N, C-alpha and C positions, 0 to 999 in steps of 0.2 A: 504494500499500498504506499509506503513512504517514497521508495523508486519511482511508484507512478504517478503520485503529485510531486515528487520531483522533476519528474519528464515536464510536466504540467507551467513547472516554473514555479512551485508553489513556495513559498516558504511555510517549514515545517517546524514544529517547536514542540518534541517528545516531551511527553509526560509518562512517568511509569509508576505504580503500585508497587509493595513489595513484592506482591506475588507476581508481578510479572516477569521480575531480575530474578526470580530462579528455571525463568524460561528462556530470557534474551538477553544478550551482555547490554548492560549501557551502551559500554565503550563499540559496540556495534551498529546501536541504533543513532548515538550519537556522529560516528561514521558517515551515515544512509542519510542522514539528515542534513549531515554538517553545519547543526547547533546541538549548543550542550542538552543536556536529559535531566529537566528536573525530578526531581527524588522525593524530595522532602516538604514539607510545610512552611518551616520557616526558613528565609535566608537568612547567611551569616551578616548579610547588611542591613540593619536595622530600621535604615532608611528605606527598606525599601521591601513594602508588600509583593513578594512575588507571586502570589494566586493572585491579588490585583491586577496587576501589570499584565499580565498573561490574560485574563479573564477579557481587558479592556480590549489589548491588540487583537486577540483572534476573530478574524470574518467567518468562524464555523469551527465547530466542536466535534470530533470523531471521536467514538470508542471501540476501538477492536480490537481483540472480541471486548464482546462487555458482558459479564458472569451475573450473574442470578443476584450475586451479594452486590456487585454496583448496581444494577438496576431499581434494587429493592431499599438500597440507601438513600439514592437519589429523588426516589418518590415516595419515601418517608421524609427526604429533608434533612437527611445524617452528612455533616461534612468532617469526616476526620480522618481525611489526608489530602493532601493536594488535587488531585484529580477531581474527587468530590468539591473539594472548595470553590477549584473553577470552574466547574457546572453550575453551581450553586450564584455562583457570580458573577456570570458571562449573560450577556445579552445576546448574544452571537446563535444563531440555530447548532443543535444538538442532535446527531447523529446518532446512532447507537446501533451493532451490529452484532446483536446476540448470538454465543456459543456456548453449549454444553450439553451433557446429560439427556437425553429427549422426556425421561422422568421428569425431571427439574424444569424442564423445559415449559411439559402440560401440566405444570402443577398450578391450582387455582392461586395460590397466594401470588406466583410470578406474574402471572396473566390478567391481576386483579392491578400488580404494580405495573406492567406496561399500559393496560386500558387508561389507568391514573396521569400515566403521563404523555399518551399521545392525544389526551382529551385537554392539556395546556401546553401541546405544540413540538412537543420531540418528536424527533423523527426515530423507524427504526427500517433495518433493512434485512431481510430473514428471521428466524436461519431458515438455512436449505436442511432438505434429507437427503442423506450420504453415512461416511464413514466416520467416528466419531471416536474420541481417544479411546475410551474403552473397549474399542473392539466389536462395541456393536455398527448395526444400521439401523439408522431413524430419522427424526429430523429433530435438527439439534446444530449441525455444521454449519460453520460463519460462512455466507453466504462469499465467492469468491472475489478478489481482490477487483478487481478491471467494474464488476456489477458497483461494488459499493461506492469507487472513486467516483464514477457516472452517475448515482445519487445523489453521491454529494456537490459533485458540480449542479446540477439542475436546483437541488436544492436553493443552493447561493444565489443560482438565477433567477426564483423561485417567485411569486407572489405568495401571503399568506391570507387573503380575501376569501377563503373558505376555512379557514380555521374553525373548528369546531362544531363544525356541520358532516351530516354525515350522508352517503351517498348510495342505493342502491344500486347497480350499471349492471346490463343484460348485454350482451356481446355473440356473433356467432349462429350458428343452422342449430335446429335440434332435428334428432333421428325418432324417427316412429319404426319401430322392426317389425317386419312381415315374417321373420322366419329367423333361426340362428344364422345365417350367413349373408340374410338382405334387410337394408332398410328403406324408408324414404325420409329425404332432406331437401337440401337445396344448396345453392353456390355461396352461399353467405360469407364472407372468409371472415371476420368478425374484426378485422380492424379498426372500422370504427366508434365500436365499444370500446376497445383496450386502447385507442388513442385517449377518448374521454375517459376512462379510468385513469389514465398515465397525469393527463393535464388536470383530474382533479385533488389527487395524490400530492401534486407537487405543487397545489396552492392551499394546501392545508388541511385536504377534508379526506377523515375517515372514510375510506371505500371500501365495498364491496361488490367485487367484479362474480357474476353469475355469467358463465360462458358454456355455450354449446362445443364439439369438436372442432377446435382449428390448431394450425400448425404454428402458433402462436406462444410464446413465452409473456406467463405472467407482467403486467409492469412490478418493478419495486415497490414496495409498499403500502402493496391492496389486499385486503381480504378474498383469498381466491375459493372459487367454489366453481368445481368441472361437472357439466351434468347432459344428459345424450335426451331424454324427450322432454317433452312441452311441460307433462305431469312433473317430474323432475324437476324442472327448472320451477314450476308452480310451489312446489314444496318450499323449496331452498326463500323464493320471496317472501310468501307467508311467512318462513320463521324468520327474515332477518326484516321486515317492513318498519313493523315497531321499533328499531330502531333507530331509523331512517327519519332524513328531515326532507328529504327528497329522492322521487324512482326514473333514471332512466333507463327507458323499453327501448334498445337498437338492437336485440335481437330478431334475426328474420324465427321467427317460431310455427312451426309445422299446423294450418290450418286443420287438418284431419289427420286419424291416424285409420290402420288397418283395425278393424273390429276385434279380429284374433289372431293371435301369435302364433305361429305353427310349433311345435316343441322342434322337430328338425327341420331338414330342406325339404320345401316343395318340391316336390318329383315332375316332370316333363312327362305329359300324359300326350296320348292320340288325340284330345279334345283341341280344335283352332280357336277355340276361346278359353279365355279364360276369364273368370268374374269376380273382381274384391269389392266386399262390402267397406265403407270407410266411415269411421263415427265423428263426428264433429270434436275438436280439444276441446279444453279450456279454454274462454277466453280472458286470457290471465289481465292484460288492459283492462277492460272491462268491470273485472272485477275488482282491481286496484282503486276504482274513480267511484263504485257503487261505497267501499269500504272508509272511503274520504269522506264521504258524506257523510 
């Protein structure tokens, strides 16, 4: 991450907690950043408050990896080391890239802390699913450095006019199964919905992106749900709409679905005609309008 930021001509001021020094030498980080590493809360120069000078100097603050401990401290206003003190003192945007065991990440206490920080403007990216430090595979791996740096750039260029607002965005097509190998769908790429979700997140909104099958990667910083059928999309929307200030329906939802899904593959017969019965899918947009009233 430091190398990538330096390539973009950023001035990087490294800060390390005591725990971080067990994984990486401060000298190594200093050489990468070409700046001295701040390790302690108090400077030898009594006229200089290190945490205040760095807090005022920063255009952005990135915590990578962000442990459950650090997230918990910040969420509860604890400032007992140089990092947490700077975060509480700075007015710059703060981006956290969580990394931890999947069971820790899924803990309700941690999720509550993350939610509290998001509600007051803190940004998060990841974690991703992959190989974890304990040898397991799960959700808790830190997002790749390139993605983190790109997210940081967007945050620094973004506006926060949607801060504190929540939106549900739908995107892509739906698939209505006919049998185990065939389905009805459409050519929707999902690009519009993904672009809207990305823009909303960059402007401070909490975004829930509900997407049908596409070839696109989910934007950073959004809550992502993958669905196939119209009814699956309807179910997730019902679950999430109560938390939203607005809903953007850009998905191309199928109007009809086969009345019956065959258990196996429909085989070719000698009949020259194949009659298929379709039933109407739920009108999700109409339902949302009725609930609003």
